[in-house]
C-alpha positions as CSV (number, residue, x, y, z in Angstrom):
1,M,112.3,128.5,-34.1
2,A,109.4,126.4,-34.5
3,S,107.5,125.4,-31.5
4,E,107.3,121.7,-30.8
5,Q,104.4,119.5,-32.1
6,T,101.9,119.1,-29.4
7,Y,98.6,116.8,-29.8
8,S,95.5,116.8,-28.1
9,I,93.9,113.9,-26.2
10,T,91.5,113.4,-28.8
11,Q,94.3,113.3,-31.5
12,L,96.4,110.7,-29.4
13,A,93.3,108.6,-28.9
14,R,92.3,108.6,-32.6
15,E,95.6,107.8,-33.9
16,F,96.3,105.2,-31.2
17,D,92.9,103.5,-31.1
18,V,92.5,103.9,-27.7
19,T,89.8,106.0,-25.3
20,P,90.7,109.3,-23.8
21,R,89.9,107.7,-20.3
22,A,92.7,105.5,-21.2
23,I,95.1,108.0,-21.9
24,R,94.1,109.9,-18.7
25,F,94.1,106.6,-16.5
26,Y,97.8,106.2,-18.0
27,E,98.5,109.8,-16.8
28,D,97.0,109.1,-13.7
29,Q,99.8,106.0,-13.3
30,G,102.6,108.6,-13.9
31,L,103.6,107.0,-17.9
32,L,102.3,110.2,-19.3
33,K,103.2,113.6,-18.0
34,P,101.1,116.4,-20.5
35,A,101.5,119.7,-19.7
36,R,98.6,122.1,-19.4
37,S,96.7,124.9,-20.8
38,G,93.9,125.8,-18.6
39,R,92.4,122.6,-18.0
40,T,93.4,121.3,-21.5
41,R,95.9,118.6,-21.6
42,V,98.6,119.4,-24.3
43,Y,100.5,116.4,-25.3
44,S,104.1,116.3,-26.3
45,K,106.1,114.4,-29.0
46,A,107.9,112.7,-25.7
47,D,104.2,111.8,-24.4
48,R,103.0,110.4,-27.9
49,T,106.2,108.1,-27.5
50,R,105.6,107.1,-24.1
51,L,102.0,106.4,-24.9
52,K,103.0,104.0,-28.1
53,L,105.4,102.5,-26.0
54,T,103.1,101.9,-23.0
55,L,100.5,100.4,-25.8
56,R,103.4,98.3,-27.0
57,G,104.3,96.8,-23.6
58,K,100.6,95.8,-23.2
59,R,100.6,93.9,-26.2
60,L,103.6,92.2,-24.9
61,G,101.6,91.5,-21.7
62,L,103.8,93.8,-19.5
63,S,102.2,95.2,-16.3
64,L,102.0,99.1,-16.0
65,A,104.6,98.9,-13.2
66,Q,106.9,97.4,-15.7
67,I,106.2,99.6,-18.4
68,K,107.1,102.6,-16.0
69,E,110.0,101.3,-14.9
70,L,111.2,100.8,-18.4
71,L,110.2,104.2,-19.3
72,E,111.8,105.9,-16.4
73,M,114.9,104.4,-17.2
74,H,115.2,105.9,-20.7
75,G,115.8,109.4,-19.5
76,G,115.7,110.9,-22.9
77,V,118.9,108.8,-24.1
78,R,117.6,106.5,-26.9
79,N,118.4,103.1,-26.7
80,S,120.7,103.4,-23.5
81,A,122.3,100.0,-22.4
82,P,120.8,99.8,-19.1
83,Q,117.1,100.1,-20.5
84,L,117.9,97.8,-22.9
85,R,119.5,95.1,-20.8
86,Q,116.4,95.9,-18.3
87,F,113.9,95.3,-21.5
88,L,115.7,92.0,-22.4
89,I,115.7,90.6,-18.6
90,V,111.7,91.5,-18.6
91,L,111.5,90.1,-22.2
92,A,112.8,87.0,-21.0
93,E,110.5,87.0,-18.0
94,R,107.3,87.5,-20.4
95,R,108.8,84.7,-22.8
96,A,109.0,82.2,-20.1
97,A,105.7,83.0,-18.9
98,L,104.3,82.4,-21.9
99,E,106.1,79.3,-22.5
100,Q,104.6,78.0,-19.4
101,Q,101.0,79.1,-20.5
102,R,101.6,77.3,-23.9
103,E,103.0,74.0,-21.7
104,D,99.8,74.2,-19.6
105,I,97.5,74.6,-22.7
106,V,99.2,71.8,-24.1
107,G,98.6,69.3,-21.2
108,L,95.4,70.6,-20.9
109,L,94.6,70.0,-24.2
110,S,95.7,66.4,-24.0
111,E,93.8,65.8,-21.1
112,I,90.6,67.1,-23.1
113,D,91.2,64.5,-25.8
114,S,91.6,61.7,-23.3
115,L,88.4,62.6,-21.4
116,E,86.5,63.1,-25.0
117,K,87.8,59.3,-25.7
118,Q,86.4,58.1,-22.5
119,C,83.2,59.9,-22.9
120,S,83.0,58.6,-26.3
121,E,83.8,55.1,-25.2
122,L,81.0,55.2,-22.7
123,L,78.8,56.2,-25.2
124,G,79.2,52.7,-26.9
125,H,81.7,51.1,-29.4
126,D,79.9,52.1,-32.4
127,P,82.4,54.7,-33.9
128,G,79.9,56.4,-36.4
129,R,78.0,56.8,-33.5
130,A,80.7,58.2,-31.2
131,A,81.8,60.9,-33.8
132,E,78.1,62.1,-34.4
133,E,78.1,62.6,-30.7
134,R,81.4,64.6,-30.5
135,A,80.5,66.8,-33.4
136,E,77.2,67.5,-31.2
137,V,78.9,68.2,-28.3
138,V,81.3,70.5,-30.2
139,R,78.5,72.3,-31.8
140,Q,76.8,72.8,-28.4
141,A,79.8,73.9,-26.9
142,R,80.4,76.8,-29.7
143,T,77.0,78.0,-29.8
144,G,76.4,77.8,-26.4
145,A,73.2,75.7,-26.5
């Protein structure tokens, strides 16, 4: 019987393009539970999967607490109904937050358009000059000048 595939912290860090420090942080947060061989951490396939899911959750904007809750619900059962229902709830909450952010951004962009128009009008009624001034302001904003 072949022994289970294991990974070093360096292997996982390279594979997932994260630092060993990040992996140790996830361990401190209870997201990973590697075995020890002396002072060396030995990560199992389950740890590798948990790290992959943790990083996916982070990309989705989930908190580490939410990720941990979902991982702990897993309990070794792949795609269990309670876990999937909870994940749908978490995803719906995340979607709602992102939709609100999008609405806020659209509102702020509209306000910026209005303020730019007011500023351009204050600069004078010469549309060419106003366009030049706006282009200069945009250039300065991008270059930090």
